[in-house]
C-alpha positions in Angstrom: 0.4 22.4 10.5 3.3 22.3 8.0 3.5 19.3 5.8 5.8 18.2 3.0 5.8 15.5 0.3 9.1 14.2 -0.9 8.9 12.6 -4.3 5.9 14.8 -5.3 6.3 14.0 -9.1 5.9 10.3 -8.8 2.7 8.2 -9.0 2.4 8.0 -5.2 3.4 11.7 -4.7 0.6 12.7 -7.0 -1.8 10.5 -5.1 -0.7 12.2 -1.9 -1.9 15.5 -3.3 -5.3 14.0 -4.2 -5.8 12.3 -0.9 -4.8 15.3 1.2 -7.3 17.4 -0.8 -10.1 14.8 -0.7 -9.9 14.3 3.0 -9.4 18.0 3.7 -6.3 17.2 5.8 -5.8 20.0 8.4 -2.6 21.6 7.0 -1.7 25.3 6.9 1.2 24.9 4.5 2.2 22.2 2.0 5.7 22.1 0.4 6.7 19.7 -2.4 10.2 18.3 -2.8 11.7 16.3 -5.6 14.9 15.4 -7.5 17.0 17.9 -9.4 15.1 16.7 -12.5 11.6 17.4 -11.1 12.5 20.6 -9.3 10.5 23.5 -10.8 7.5 21.3 -11.8 4.2 22.9 -10.8 1.2 21.0 -9.4 -2.2 22.3 -8.3 -3.5 21.7 -4.7 -6.8 23.2 -3.7 -6.7 25.8 -6.4 -3.1 26.9 -5.7 0.0 26.2 -7.8 2.8 24.6 -5.8 6.4 24.5 -7.2 8.6 21.5 -6.5 11.7 22.4 -4.5 14.9 20.4 -5.0 15.7 18.0 -2.2 19.1 18.9 -0.7 20.8 18.3 2.6 20.4 21.0 5.2 17.7 22.6 7.3 14.9 22.8 4.7 12.7 20.6 7.0 12.9 22.9 10.0 9.5 23.8 11.3 7.7 20.9 9.5 5.3 18.7 11.5 4.8 15.8 9.0 6.8 14.7 6.0 5.5 12.1 3.6 8.2 10.4 1.6 7.9 8.3 -1.6 11.1 8.7 -3.5 12.6 5.3 -3.1 14.5 3.5 -0.2 17.9 5.0 -0.9 16.6 8.6 -0.8 14.6 7.9 2.4 17.7 6.5 4.1 19.9 9.4 2.9 17.6 12.1 4.1 16.1 10.6 7.2 18.2 12.7 9.6 17.6 15.9 7.6 13.9 15.4 7.9 13.6 14.3 11.5 16.4 16.3 13.3 14.2 19.3 13.9 11.2 17.2 15.1 9.2 16.4 12.0 7.6 13.0 11.8 8.7 11.0 8.8 6.0 8.7 7.3 7.8 6.7 4.7 6.3 4.8 1.8 9.5 2.9 0.7 11.0 -0.3 2.0 13.8 1.6 3.7 12.7 1.2 7.4 10.1 -1.5 7.4 12.2 -4.2 9.1 14.0 -1.9 11.6 13.0 -2.9 15.1 12.9 0.8 16.2 10.5 1.8 13.4 6.8 0.9 13.6 5.2 -0.6 10.5 1.6 0.6 10.6 -1.8 0.0 9.0 -4.1 2.2 11.1 -7.2 -0.1 11.0 -4.9 -2.9 12.4 -2.2 -1.5 14.6 -2.6 2.3 14.8 -1.2 2.5 18.4 2.2 1.3 17.2 2.6 4.7 15.6 3.0 6.3 19.0 6.2 4.3 19.7 8.7 5.8 17.2 12.2 6.3 18.7 13.5 7.7 15.5 10.4 9.7 14.7 10.0 7.5 11.6 6.9 5.4 10.7 6.9 3.0 7.8 4.1 2.1 5.4 4.0 -1.6 4.5 4.2 -2.9 1.0 0.9 -2.4 -0.9 0.0 -6.1 -1.0 0.5 -6.5 2.7 -1.5 -3.3 3.5 -4.4 -4.5 1.5 -4.5 -8.0 3.0 -4.1 -7.3 6.7 -7.2 -5.0 6.9 -9.7 -7.9 6.2 -7.4 -10.3 8.1 -7.9 -8.2 11.3 -11.7 -8.9 11.1 -11.0 -12.7 11.0 -8.2 -12.7 13.6 -10.5 -10.9 16.1 -12.9 -13.9 15.8 -10.2 -16.5 16.1 -6.4 -16.2 15.9 -5.1 -17.0 12.5 -2.5 -19.8 12.3 -1.7 -19.9 8.6 -2.2 -17.7 5.6 -1.8 -18.7 1.9 -2.2 -15.8 -0.6 -1.9 -15.4 -4.3 -1.8 -11.9 -5.6 -2.9 -10.4 -9.0 -1.0 -7.2 -9.2 -1.8 -4.4 -11.6 0.8 -2.7 -13.9 0.7 0.5 -11.8 2.4 -1.4 -9.0 5.5 -0.8 -11.0 4.8 3.0 -11.1 3.6 5.2 -13.8 6.0 3.7 -16.3 4.3 0.3 -15.7 1.0 1.7 -16.8 2.6 3.4 -19.8 4.3 0.2 -21.0 1.1 -1.9 -20.7 -0.9 0.7 -22.7 1.8 1.0 -25.3 2.1 -2.8 -25.7 -1.7 -3.1 -26.4 -1.4 -0.3 -29.0 1.6 -2.0 -30.6 -0.2 -5.4 -30.7 -3.3 -3.8 -32.4 -1.0 -2.1 -34.9 0.8 -5.4 -35.7 4.1 -4.1 -34.1 6.5 -6.0 -31.8 5.6 -5.0 -28.2 8.2 -3.0 -26.3 9.4 -4.8 -23.2 11.4 -2.7 -20.7 9.7 -2.4 -17.3 8.7 -6.0 -16.8 10.6 -9.2 -17.3 8.3 -10.2 -20.2 5.5 -8.7 -22.3 2.6 -8.1 -19.9 -0.2 -7.5 -22.4 -2.1 -10.7 -23.0 0.0 -12.4 -20.3 0.6 -12.9 -16.6 4.0 -12.9 -15.0 4.6 -14.9 -11.8 7.6 -12.8 -10.9 7.6 -9.5 -9.0 10.9 -8.1 -7.5 14.0 -10.3 -7.3 14.2 -13.9 -6.4 15.7 -14.9 -3.0 17.6 -18.0 -2.0 14.5 -19.9 -0.9 12.8 -19.6 -4.3 10.4 -16.9 -3.2 10.6 -13.4 -4.6 11.3 -10.4 -2.4 7.7 -9.3 -3.0 6.5 -12.6 -1.6 8.8 -12.4 1.4 7.6 -8.9 2.2 4.2 -10.3 2.8 5.7 -12.9 5.2 7.8 -10.4 7.2 5.4 -7.5 7.2 2.2 -9.4 8.1 3.9 -10.9 11.2 5.2 -7.5 12.3 1.9 -5.6 11.8 -0.2 -8.3 13.4 2.3 -9.0 16.3 2.0 -12.6 15.5 4.1 -15.6 14.4 1.5 -16.5 11.8 2.8 -18.6 9.0 2.5 -16.8 5.6 3.1 -18.2 2.1 2.6 -16.0 -0.9 2.8 -16.2 -4.7 2.8 -12.7 -6.3 1.8 -12.4 -10.0 1.7 -9.4 -12.3 -1.4 -9.2 -14.4 -2.5 -6.9 -17.3 -4.8 -4.7 -15.2 -4.0 -1.0 -15.0 -4.7 -0.2 -11.4 -5.8 -1.9 -8.2 -4.4 -5.2 -6.9 -6.4 -8.3 -6.2 -5.6 -11.1 -3.8 -7.0 -14.6 -3.2 -6.5 -15.4 0.5 -6.8 -18.7 2.4 -6.6 -18.6 6.2 -6.6 -21.3 8.9 -7.9 -20.2 12.3 -7.7 -21.9 15.7 -11.5 -22.7 15.5 -13.8 -23.0 12.5 -15.4 -19.7 11.4 -18.7 -19.8 9.4 -19.3 -17.7 6.3 -22.0 -15.9 8.3 -19.6 -15.0 11.1 -17.0 -13.8 8.6 -19.6 -11.6 6.7 -20.6 -9.9 9.9 -17.0 -9.3 10.9 -16.1 -7.9 7.5 -19.1 -5.6 7.6 -18.0 -4.3 11.0 -14.3 -3.9 10.1 -13.1 -0.4 9.5 -11.7 0.0 6.0 -13.5 -3.0 4.6 -16.5 -3.0 2.2 -18.2 -6.4 1.8 -19.2 -7.1 -1.8 -20.3 -10.7 -1.8 -23.4 -11.7 -3.8 -22.6 -14.5 -6.2 -26.2 -14.9 -7.3 -26.1 -11.4 -8.7 -22.5 -11.7 -9.9 -21.4 -9.1 -7.4 -17.8 -9.5 -6.3 -14.8 -7.1 -6.2 -13.0 -6.3 -9.5 -10.1 -3.9 -10.1 -11.9 -2.4 -13.1 -14.5 -0.8 -10.9 -12.6 -0.2 -7.7 -9.7 2.0 -8.8 -9.7 5.2 -6.9 -11.8 3.8 -3.9 -10.5 4.0 -0.3 -11.6 0.7 1.1 -10.5 -2.9 0.7 -13.4 -4.7 -1.0 -14.0 -8.3 0.1 -16.1 -11.0 -1.7 -16.2 -14.7 -2.6 -16.1 -15.7 1.1 -16.2 -19.5 1.4 -15.4 -22.3 3.7 -12.1 -24.0 2.7 -13.0 -27.5 1.4 -9.5 -28.7 2.2 -9.4 -27.6 5.8 -12.2 -27.6 8.4 -10.7 -24.6 10.1 -10.1 -22.8 6.8 -11.8 -19.8 5.2 -11.0 -18.3 1.8 -11.9 -14.9 0.4 -11.1 -12.6 -2.5 -10.2 -8.9 -1.9 -9.4 -5.9 -4.2 -8.1 -2.5 -3.3 -6.4 0.4 -5.1 -2.7 -0.1 -4.2 -1.7 3.4 -5.0 -4.4 4.7 -2.6 -4.9 2.3 0.3 -1.6 0.5 -0.5 0.4 3.7 -0.3 -0.8 7.3 0.0 -4.1 6.9 1.8 -2.5 4.6 4.4 0.2 7.2 5.2 -2.3 10.0 5.4 -4.5 7.9 7.8 -1.4 7.4 10.0 -1.0 11.2 10.1 -4.7 11.7 10.9 -4.4 9.2 13.8 -1.4 11.0 15.2 -3.3 14.3 15.1 -6.4 12.8 16.7 -4.2 11.4 19.5 -2.5 14.7 20.1 0.9 13.3 18.9 1.2 16.3 16.5 0.6 19.7 17.9 
């Protein structure tokens, strides 16, 4: 099994290294690729030093089985054919292919079988907020089809990459020292603030981040479910939180929902208000699952249910989801 990571020096690329090691992924050789700037960087994997190779056009991907890419949409599009022309499966973490009809968009706990139908040998990872939300939604949808979803997200600085974390940490230090905070990565100062703006605004007044949740949820769930999102950047370092309201075809009790969440692969139920037990990003960074709590009946809708969920968006929202796709393909004999 020969595996590559494209974009190895980035936050998600580094997470790939951790996840592959943690899960003892069955590879024989791992090769790292990156930009001209990151070529030559060394990273450790299972006690061995790996040197990043420069990503160039040609036949460098001949003989590879799986290639994980997280170097941005433009790079993924530019190098798609280089990666797949000799038979490698490209599992992409950017937005490059998510909306292409001939590219499956996969969250393994929800629609793993879609990964088998890949005409271009490309599989797309969804946006992190969508990946986190659809795992618990699967549990509810299996009880009664979901008709409508309203969601507000509370997205950590790391959703903007390593530079987002660095800027937030720097701003707090500057504030403590009585200095003017540096604002570069985000539209406004994030420290001591929340910003209801992630990605660019579209013509309908929603941001692209919010529209991703609309488009991607419908594709993953094979549903015409109505989705309305508000995405907010908050001054947490890592792990996204989401407040989700769903309307189902029939009423679902809290007890039913609890049982379904407990039985859903990839979900950990953490819902004990009396003991102040509920998911929070401070304690769930680095965890694999989507943690669900604050499960309640919706007071505004008899067929409504609301819940709160938290998950590490660099892990489940990116690297882990891609590795789980690869694990599924291996288990199903799609990768020899």
